[in-house]
C-alpha positions as CSV (number, residue, x, y, z in Angstrom):
1,M,32.1,67.9,-9.2
2,A,33.5,69.5,-12.2
3,G,36.3,67.4,-13.6
4,G,37.4,64.4,-11.6
5,S,37.8,60.7,-12.0
6,F,36.2,57.4,-11.1
7,Y,39.3,56.5,-9.2
8,G,38.7,59.7,-7.1
9,A,35.1,58.8,-6.4
10,L,36.1,55.2,-5.5
11,I,38.9,56.3,-3.2
12,V,36.7,59.0,-1.6
13,T,34.2,56.2,-0.9
14,I,36.9,54.0,0.5
15,V,38.5,56.7,2.6
16,I,35.4,58.1,4.2
17,G,34.0,54.6,4.6
18,A,37.1,53.5,6.3
19,F,36.7,56.2,9.0
20,V,33.0,55.4,9.9
21,P,32.6,54.3,13.5
22,A,30.4,51.2,14.0
23,A,28.5,52.5,17.0
24,L,27.1,55.7,15.6
25,A,25.8,56.7,12.1
26,K,27.7,59.4,10.4
27,F,26.3,61.9,7.9
28,Y,28.4,63.1,5.0
29,D,28.0,66.5,3.4
30,V,30.2,66.5,0.3
31,V,30.7,70.3,-0.1
32,T,33.2,70.2,-2.9
33,Y,34.3,67.5,-5.4
34,E,36.2,69.0,-8.3
35,N,39.2,68.7,-10.5
36,C,42.3,70.3,-8.9
37,K,42.6,73.9,-10.1
38,H,46.2,73.5,-11.2
39,M,45.4,70.3,-13.3
40,E,45.1,70.5,-17.1
41,G,45.0,67.7,-19.6
42,S,43.3,65.1,-17.4
43,A,42.8,61.6,-18.8
44,A,39.3,61.5,-17.2
45,R,36.7,64.1,-16.3
46,L,33.8,63.5,-13.9
47,S,31.0,66.0,-14.5
48,S,27.3,66.6,-13.8
49,V,28.1,65.3,-10.3
50,K,25.5,65.3,-7.5
51,V,26.4,63.8,-4.2
52,S,24.0,63.7,-1.2
53,G,24.8,62.3,2.2
54,K,22.7,59.7,4.1
55,A,23.3,57.8,7.3
56,N,26.5,55.7,6.6
57,A,26.1,56.2,2.9
58,I,26.3,58.7,0.0
59,E,24.2,58.8,-3.1
60,L,26.1,59.6,-6.3
61,S,25.0,60.7,-9.8
62,A,27.7,61.6,-12.3
63,T,29.0,61.3,-15.9
64,L,32.6,60.1,-16.5
65,D,34.3,60.8,-19.8
66,V,37.6,59.1,-20.3
67,D,39.7,60.5,-23.1
68,R,42.5,57.9,-23.0
69,E,43.0,54.6,-21.3
70,L,44.7,54.9,-17.9
71,E,47.4,52.3,-18.3
72,P,48.6,50.4,-15.3
73,P,50.3,50.7,-13.0
74,V,48.2,53.6,-11.6
75,H,49.5,54.9,-8.3
76,L,47.6,57.1,-5.8
77,S,48.9,59.9,-3.7
78,L,46.4,61.1,-1.1
79,L,46.8,64.1,1.2
80,V,44.2,64.5,4.0
81,K,43.7,67.6,6.1
82,R,41.3,67.8,9.1
83,C,39.7,71.1,10.0
84,T,37.1,72.2,12.5
85,L,33.5,72.1,11.2
86,Q,33.8,75.9,10.7
87,K,36.6,75.2,8.2
88,E,39.2,76.7,10.6
89,D,42.4,75.4,12.2
90,C,43.2,72.9,9.4
91,E,46.1,70.5,10.0
92,S,47.7,67.8,7.9
93,Y,46.1,64.5,9.0
94,E,47.5,61.8,6.7
95,R,49.6,61.3,3.6
96,I,49.0,58.0,1.9
97,S,50.7,56.5,-1.1
98,M,49.3,53.5,-2.8
99,E,51.1,51.6,-5.5
100,D,49.1,49.9,-8.3
101,I,45.5,50.6,-7.2
102,C,44.1,48.5,-10.1
103,A,45.7,45.3,-8.5
104,K,44.1,46.2,-5.2
105,V,40.7,46.9,-6.7
106,E,40.7,43.7,-8.8
107,S,41.7,41.5,-5.9
108,N,39.1,42.8,-3.5
109,P,35.4,42.0,-4.3
110,I,34.2,44.7,-1.9
111,L,36.1,47.4,-3.8
112,H,35.4,45.9,-7.2
113,K,31.7,46.2,-6.7
114,Y,31.9,50.0,-6.7
115,M,32.9,49.8,-10.4
116,D,29.5,48.5,-11.2
117,I,27.7,51.7,-10.3
118,F,28.4,53.1,-13.7
119,T,26.8,52.1,-17.0
120,P,28.6,50.5,-18.7
121,P,30.5,49.0,-15.7
122,L,34.0,50.4,-15.3
123,S,37.1,48.3,-15.6
124,C,40.6,48.6,-14.2
125,P,42.6,49.9,-16.0
126,L,40.0,52.5,-17.0
127,K,39.1,52.3,-20.7
128,K,38.4,55.2,-23.0
129,G,34.6,55.9,-23.1
130,H,31.5,57.6,-21.6
131,Y,30.1,56.3,-18.4
132,V,27.0,57.3,-16.4
133,A,25.9,56.7,-12.7
134,E,22.4,57.7,-11.8
135,K,21.5,58.0,-8.1
136,Q,23.7,55.1,-7.0
137,E,23.9,54.5,-3.2
138,L,27.3,53.7,-1.9
139,K,27.0,52.1,1.5
140,L,29.9,52.9,3.8
141,Q,29.1,50.6,6.7
142,M,31.2,47.7,5.4
143,L,34.3,49.7,6.0
144,E,33.7,50.6,9.6
145,M,37.3,50.2,10.7
146,F,38.6,53.5,12.0
147,P,36.7,56.2,13.9
148,V,36.5,59.6,12.4
149,E,35.6,62.6,14.5
150,N,33.1,65.2,13.5
151,A,35.2,67.5,11.3
152,F,35.6,69.1,8.0
153,W,37.9,67.0,5.8
154,Q,39.9,68.1,2.8
155,M,41.4,65.5,0.5
156,E,43.6,65.8,-2.6
157,F,43.9,62.7,-4.8
158,R,46.6,62.4,-7.4
159,F,46.7,59.5,-9.8
160,L,50.1,59.0,-11.3
161,D,51.3,56.9,-14.2
162,K,54.4,54.7,-14.2
163,H,56.5,57.7,-15.0
164,N,55.2,59.6,-11.9
165,Q,53.2,62.0,-14.1
166,T,49.9,63.2,-12.7
167,M,47.0,61.8,-14.9
168,Q,44.2,63.1,-12.7
169,C,43.9,65.2,-9.6
170,D,40.7,65.6,-7.5
171,F,40.0,67.9,-4.6
172,V,37.2,66.9,-2.1
173,E,35.8,68.6,1.0
174,I,33.4,66.7,3.2
175,A,31.8,67.7,6.5
176,V,31.2,64.6,8.7
177,T,28.7,64.9,11.6
178,D,26.6,62.7,13.9
179,K,23.4,64.5,12.7
180,Q,21.9,65.2,9.3
């Protein structure tokens, strides 16, 4: 994951966790997690990223460097595409817009605990600094609300400031299967 943000990692965890069916373990192969190619001047950069899939979980190691505080309100725009596992026949699946994600994270203890995977722990709004996560397991079972079929998923996360300017943009590709 060259370039990226904590918010991206958190939202990826939330999004893929929200799609996990309760009856069957899913395995996640995070193929790509990078800063969007057209994005320059990001407020935060996630680097040295290693993500491995497990049954109903992912393991994350990463370094997050924040050059300037991400002042609230921070808004999220998420575009999700679903493709076949062969990366063919992609179609728009969902477009989500979320206002003031800091308020949502702060008011939800389940979401807030994901901020503690970094040392030092993250805050919302994200403060300027250097943060490290080493082999942190992010369990996805607690968010088993919506079924997700076996597919190759592409997601673009845009984090916008109060002036609707993009502060961060992350691109993620994940293969979801029933088998490891």
